[in-house]
C-alpha positions in Angstrom: -69.5 90.2 0.8 -67.5 89.7 -2.4 -69.1 88.0 -5.3 -65.8 86.3 -6.2 -65.9 82.6 -5.4 -62.8 80.5 -4.8 -63.7 76.8 -5.4 -62.0 73.7 -4.0 -63.4 70.5 -5.7 -62.8 67.3 -3.8 -64.0 63.7 -3.4 -63.8 64.0 0.4 -61.6 62.0 2.7 -60.0 65.3 3.5 -56.4 65.5 4.8 -53.9 68.3 5.4 -53.2 68.6 1.7 -56.9 69.6 1.1 -56.8 72.0 4.0 -53.9 73.8 2.3 -56.1 74.2 -0.8 -58.7 75.9 1.4 -56.2 78.2 3.0 -54.9 79.2 -0.5 -58.5 79.8 -1.5 -59.1 82.1 1.5 -56.3 84.3 0.2 -58.2 84.8 -3.0 -61.7 85.4 -1.7 -63.7 85.4 1.5 -66.2 83.1 -0.3 -64.7 79.6 -0.3 -66.8 76.8 -1.6 -65.6 73.2 -1.1 -67.4 70.4 -2.9 -67.5 66.8 -1.8 -68.6 64.4 -4.6 -67.3 60.9 -5.2 -67.4 60.9 -9.0 -68.3 57.5 -10.4 -66.9 58.4 -13.8 -63.4 58.4 -12.3 -63.5 54.8 -11.2 -63.0 51.8 -13.5 -64.1 49.3 -10.9 -67.4 49.5 -9.0 -65.6 47.9 -6.0 -63.2 50.8 -5.8 -66.0 53.3 -5.9 -67.9 51.5 -3.2 -64.9 51.3 -0.9 -63.9 54.9 -1.3 -63.8 56.4 2.2 -66.7 58.7 3.1 -67.0 60.9 6.2 -69.2 63.8 5.4 -69.6 65.1 9.0 -65.8 64.8 9.6 -64.9 66.4 6.3 -67.3 69.2 6.8 -65.9 70.1 10.2 -62.3 70.0 8.8 -63.3 72.2 5.9 -65.0 74.8 7.9 -62.2 74.9 10.5 -59.8 75.6 7.6 -61.9 78.4 6.3 -64.4 77.1 3.8 -67.6 79.2 4.0 -69.7 76.6 2.2 -69.4 72.8 2.0 -71.5 71.4 -0.9 -72.1 67.7 -1.0 -74.3 67.2 -4.1 -76.2 64.1 -5.0 -75.5 62.2 -8.2 -78.7 63.7 -9.7 -77.6 67.3 -8.8 -74.3 66.8 -10.7 -75.7 64.8 -13.5 -79.4 65.7 -13.9 -79.5 64.6 -17.5 -77.8 62.0 -19.7 -74.0 62.3 -19.3 -72.1 63.5 -22.3 -68.5 62.8 -21.5 -65.7 65.3 -22.2 -62.6 63.7 -23.8 -59.2 64.4 -22.3 -57.7 63.6 -25.7 -54.3 61.9 -26.3 -52.9 63.2 -23.0 -55.7 61.6 -21.2 -54.4 58.2 -22.3 -50.8 58.7 -21.2 -49.3 57.7 -17.8 -52.2 57.8 -15.3 -54.6 57.6 -18.2 -52.9 54.5 -19.5 -53.3 52.8 -16.1 -56.8 54.2 -15.4 -58.7 54.1 -18.7 -61.2 56.9 -19.0 -60.2 58.5 -15.7 -59.4 61.9 -17.1 -62.5 62.0 -19.2 -64.4 61.5 -15.9 -62.4 64.3 -14.3 -63.2 66.9 -17.1 -66.8 65.8 -17.2 -67.4 66.4 -13.5 -65.3 69.6 -13.4 -67.3 71.0 -16.2 -70.5 70.3 -14.3 -69.2 71.6 -11.0 -68.0 74.8 -12.6 -71.4 75.3 -14.3 -73.1 75.2 -10.9 -70.6 77.0 -8.6 -69.5 79.6 -11.2 -66.2 80.2 -9.5 -63.6 82.9 -10.4 -60.9 80.6 -9.1 -60.5 76.9 -8.8 -57.8 75.4 -6.6 -56.0 72.1 -7.4 -53.1 70.4 -5.8 -49.9 69.6 -7.7 -49.8 66.1 -6.4 -52.2 65.1 -9.2 -50.0 66.9 -11.7 -51.4 65.3 -14.8 -54.9 66.1 -13.7 -53.9 69.7 -13.0 -52.3 70.0 -16.4 -55.3 68.6 -18.3 -57.8 70.8 -16.4 -55.7 73.9 -17.1 -55.3 73.1 -20.8 -59.1 72.4 -21.1 -60.0 75.7 -19.4 -57.6 77.6 -21.7 -58.7 75.9 -24.9 -62.4 76.3 -24.1 -62.0 79.8 -22.7 -63.7 78.9 -19.5 -63.8 82.0 -17.2 -62.1 80.3 -14.3 -58.5 80.8 -13.1 -56.8 77.6 -12.1 -54.6 77.9 -9.1 -52.0 75.3 -8.3 -50.9 74.5 -4.8 -47.6 72.6 -4.1 -47.8 69.0 -2.8 -48.1 68.8 1.0 -45.8 66.1 2.5 -45.4 64.5 5.9 -42.2 65.0 7.8 -40.7 61.9 6.2 -41.3 63.2 2.7 -44.3 61.0 1.7 -46.9 63.0 -0.2 -50.2 63.2 1.7 -52.9 61.0 0.3 -56.1 59.4 1.7 -54.6 56.1 0.6 -51.7 56.5 3.0 -54.0 55.3 5.8 -53.9 51.8 4.2 -50.1 51.6 4.5 -48.7 49.6 7.4 -45.5 51.0 9.0 -43.4 48.6 6.9 -45.3 49.6 3.8 -44.7 53.2 4.5 -40.9 52.6 4.7 -41.2 51.0 1.2 -43.2 54.0 -0.1 -40.5 56.5 0.9 -38.5 55.2 -2.1 -40.7 57.4 -4.3 -39.5 60.6 -2.6 -35.9 59.4 -2.9 -36.3 58.5 -6.6 -37.8 61.9 -7.4 -34.7 63.6 -6.2 -32.6 61.9 -8.9 -31.2 63.8 -11.8 -32.2 61.5 -14.6 -34.8 58.9 -15.5 -32.3 56.1 -15.4 -31.2 57.1 -11.9 -34.8 57.4 -10.8 -35.7 53.9 -12.1 -32.5 52.5 -10.5 -33.5 53.9 -7.1 -37.0 52.5 -7.3 -35.6 49.1 -8.3 -33.7 48.9 -5.0 -36.9 48.7 -3.0 -38.4 45.2 -3.2 -41.7 46.4 -1.6 -42.4 48.8 -4.5 -43.9 47.7 -7.8 -43.4 50.3 -10.6 -46.1 51.5 -12.9 -44.1 54.3 -14.5 -41.3 56.7 -13.9 -40.5 59.5 -16.3 -39.2 63.1 -16.5 -41.6 65.3 -18.4 -41.7 68.8 -19.7 -44.0 70.8 -17.4 -45.1 73.0 -20.3 -46.2 70.2 -22.7 -46.4 67.0 -20.6 -44.2 65.3 -23.2 -41.1 63.5 -22.2 -38.3 66.0 -21.4 -35.4 66.4 -23.8 -32.2 68.5 -23.7 -34.1 71.7 -24.6 -36.6 71.3 -21.8 -36.6 74.3 -19.5 -39.0 73.1 -16.7 -38.7 69.4 -15.9 -40.7 67.3 -13.5 -40.3 63.8 -12.4 -43.5 61.7 -12.2 -43.8 58.3 -10.5 -46.6 55.8 -9.9 -46.5 52.4 -8.4 -47.8 49.9 -5.9 -46.9 49.1 -2.3 -48.7 46.1 -0.9 -51.8 46.7 -3.1 -51.9 50.4 -2.5 -51.4 52.6 -5.6 -49.3 55.7 -5.0 -48.4 58.6 -7.2 -46.1 61.6 -6.7 -44.1 64.2 -8.7 -41.5 66.8 -8.1 -40.0 69.6 -10.1 -36.4 69.2 -11.3 -35.0 72.7 -12.0 -32.1 73.0 -14.4 -29.3 75.4 -13.5 -29.4 78.7 -15.5 
């Protein structure tokens, strides 16, 4: 069997989006390791950590059916055997999602560093839905010359266009209708148009909406080649994020 490992790090609560990550991993190697670890460092509030959905048996069955050859659900002590030294996500870690969830991306990099150290993958597969996370991890890997290739998989959506998320289960049918405004907004051609579309939905409370440069994660300008709309907000107490590329005409 190949020594090459394709790694899919998760916090569990697996849905079809995660299964696409596993399928992509299978194209890279017959050895697919999926981790399930609810990382405390990514949560500001202990109540959110305690309420995070956990179904190890169900998640393991889904992962294996999708092609994972090993499902690893480490304990806290396995991931953090010693005093935790957090890795800073820098200025980018304080923007957008980082502004709303203080310290979140420091927690992401800290746990990714530990998971990589244990699994030693050749590839690590992340979804584009958490685009800021993907960008930060890729930058950290490059700057620190970590011998892992980060593979991005496009966001998986339901038939109505809503990006798949474990949080979607908390939406009522009426909430879901409100949440679909995010997809409509991301198809706008400018930030002003995006914000205007979001404002038309009374059931949606905006955190942020912006068009960024995919290559720098800074706000896009007239010279930006690769643009991406990013949106975050609340629907009846459920926080949702999404993003979508906006390609300029050549």
